[in-house]
N, C-alpha and C positions, 0 to 999 in steps of 0.2 A: 354192314358192307365192310366190315373189319378187314376190309369192306364186307359186311355180311347181311345187311338189310335186304329182305326180299321185297323189292319195290316193283311189283308187277312182273310181266313176262320179260326176262332178260334176253339180250341178244346173244348169239353164239359167241363163245370165247374167241377173241381176236388177237390176243397177245398184249402184254403190257406196253409194247411200243405204240399202241393205239391211244394211249392216254395222253392228252395234251400236256405239254411242258411249258413252264413260264420262261420267257426270254425278253428282256428289255421292255418290260411293261405289258407284254402281250402273251396270250396263249394261242397256239395254232392247233386246230383239230387235224390230226394226221389223216383222218378218213375223208374229210370234206375240203380241207385246205382253208376253212374259215378262220379268220383272225378275231379273237375275242379279247377285249381290253381287260387287264388284270384288275380285280376289285381293289386290292390294296393300292395300286397305282392311281386309280380313280379317286380314292379317298385322300391320298397324299397330295394330289394336285387340285382337288376341288373342294376340300373341306378346310376352312380356316382353323388354325390352332394357335390362337394368341397366347395361350398359357406357355407355349414352348419358347416364346420370345423372353418372357420373364424368367423361365427356368434357365435358359442359356445365359442371361445377364447375371443371375444370382450365382451360377456356377463359375463364371468368369471372375466375378468379384471374390468368391471364396478361394479360387486358385491364386489370385493376385495376393491376397493377404497371407495365404499359406506359404508363399514363396517370395515374400516381399524383399528380403535382403538380396536374394539372387537376382530379382528383376531390377532392383536399384543398381546393383553392380553391373549388370548387363547393359543398362541404359547409358552407362558412362563409356562403353566400348562399342564403337560403331559396328565392329565385326560380329559382336554378340547380340546387338540390339534387335536386329531383324529376326534372328532365330528365336529370341525370347518373345518377341511380339507375335510371331507366327504360332509358337507353342501356346500362348495365352489365348489367342482368338480361336484356336481349334479345340479348346477344352470340351465344348459340348459335343463335338464329333467323336472325340475319344470316349466320352461317357456313353454316348449313344451306341457306339460300336461294342463297348463292354457289355451294356445291357442287352444288345442284340445277340451277342455270343451266349449269354446266360439263357435268354429266351429260347434260342435255337436248341441249346443243350437240353433244356427242360422239355421242349416239345419232343425231342428224340426219346427221352426217358418215358414220357407219357405214351407215345406211340408204341414203343416196345412193350409196355405193360398191356395196353389195350389189345395188341395183336397176339399176346402170349409168347412173344419172342424174347430171347436172352437180352438182358440190358447191355448196351454198348460197354465194352470192357473199360474204355478210357473214362467213361462217365461213372461207372459203377464204383470205382475206387477214388473218385474225385471228392474230397471232403466238402468242397463248396456246393456240390450237387446233392449231397446226402440229405440235408434238411428239406429240400424241395421234393425229393422222392418220398421221404417219410410223410410229409404233409399231404402230398397227393394221395398216397395210399390210405391215409387217415380219412380224407374226404370220401374216397370210394367206399370205405368200410362204414363210416358214420351215416352216409346217405343211401347206402345200399344201391350203388350205381351199377348198372349193367350197360356196357357199351355195345353199340351195333355198327359203328363205322369210325374210322380214324384216318385223318389226313387224306380225305377223299376229294378229288377234283370234281367240281360241278360247274355247269355253265348254263347260260341263257342266250340262245342264238337270236331270239327276237330282239332283245335289248342289247346284245353285243358285248357281253362280259363273261368272265370265268374266274374261278378262284379255287382255293383249297380250304375247306372247312376243317376245323380241329377234330371234332367228333360229334356223333349222334349217340344219344343214350336214353335210357329209361331209369327212373328212380321213383318208387312209390312214395317215399318220404318227401321229395321235392314236389311231386304231384299233389300230395296232401297239403303241403304248405301253400301251394298256389290254387288249391281247391279245384283241381281238374282230375279226370279219370286216372287211375293208378297206372294204366299201360300207356300213357301219353308219351310220345316220342319228342324229345327236346334236342335242340341244337346247342352245342357248347363250345366255349372258347376259353383259353387259358391266358392270363396276363400276369407278368412277373415284375412289372415296374412299380415305383412308388413304395409306400409303406402301408401296412394294414390300416393304420389310423389316419392315413392321409390319402390323397387322390392317387388312384392307380387304375381305376376303371373309368372310362370316358364314354360319352354318348355315341361317338363314331363306331364303337364296337357294336352298338345296336344297328347302325346303318350297315355294317359289314355282314352281320348275321341275317339282316332282313333280305339282303341280296341272295345269300346262300339259300335261305328259306324259299325264295322264289325261283330257284334254279329249275330249268326244264328237264335237265338230264344230269346223271351222275355216272362217273366211270369207275367200275370195279377194278380190283387189282389185277385181274386177268385181262384187262383191256376191254371187256364188254361194257356196253353203254345201256343204262336202264333209266326209267323215269325217276326223277327225284321223289323220294317218299314225302308224305305230308308230315310236317312238324309243327309244333305249337307256335303261336304268335308271341310267346315269351320265351326268350332264350336264357341260358345261364352262362355267365362269365365267372370262371373260377379265378379269383385273385390269389395267386400262389406265391408265398414269400417264405424265407427261411424261418421266420418267427411264427408262421401259422398259415391259415387259409380262410377265405370267406367266399361263399357262393353268392353272386349278385344276380337277381333277375333283371333282364333288360328287355324292353319292348322291341319286337322286331316284326311287327305285323305289316299289313298292307299300307297303312298310313306312313310308317317309317320307310317303307320301300319307295313310296312316292317321293319322299325327301331324298333318298339315295339317287333316284333318277335325275333330280335337279342338280345334285352334286356332280353326277356324271356329265351333265350339260356344261357345268362350269369348267370341269376338267377338260372337256373337249374344246371349249373356247380357248383355254390357256394353251392347249396343245397345237391348235390349228389357227383359228381366226385371230387370236390376239397378236400373232406375228405380223399381220397385215393391217391392223387397225390404225396405227400411228404412221402417218406419211412423212416424207421429207419436208423440212421447213421451206416455205414458199419464198421465192426471190422476185423482186420487182422486175417487170419486163424491161428490156434494154431501152426502149423508147422513153419510158418514164424516168429511168436513171439519167438519160442524156438531157431530158428536159429540165430536170432538177439542177443539173450542172450548168 
């Protein structure tokens, strides 16, 4: 479904404007008007990530020691103190934005390759992107990967969510490693964070892929809507870094999807019900106050 997967009888071409687009945590189906919660928003609001607290604290400490003379000098000048404090406390935001920019750029490179389109000119000549592209192409060659969809929007109207999966693919070598039929269709995702020898692939990626696997429908690039093809209950996360790559199998079967639905409930609690759980502090009735006086 490069979108090229033939997933049953496809609907007549309706134009790309029929593909739901994300906006403020939602997808809206232009055809039906239905609002579907964005999968990444559900995971962001409903899945705890305690490791991010330690990551942010470590990053702040590293920034502080790296700029210690400047911070000490700023602390002696009230006019500079607030700006230095603000810079220090937002270090994790700067780093997250930087990683997000790299991740988005890598996804653009991967998508162009999968679709057989020219690589974006700005990225093609970016020396920072070159090793990512080289390692991605090495993964494709090493594992004989054949792609069948890229950046495809999928949704589940019954459970109320939608999202955009990275790609669907087949690989006889990955299938052999997992001891499944050679023509098995896998769902894949690319992660660019961390280091190859450290954490960079986390369990929530399995939750995300389990949702996409259980999509009811998928939208092709021409805007037509087709049934989501059957994919295996193990997905592949490609951990892609400048120093190399590693393909990680992640479970994304029905049991993992059940956990995703619980995460969705927590996210919905935080979005709606949590705002009315805590009431205003109670005050003693006026008669009791007067009696006490």
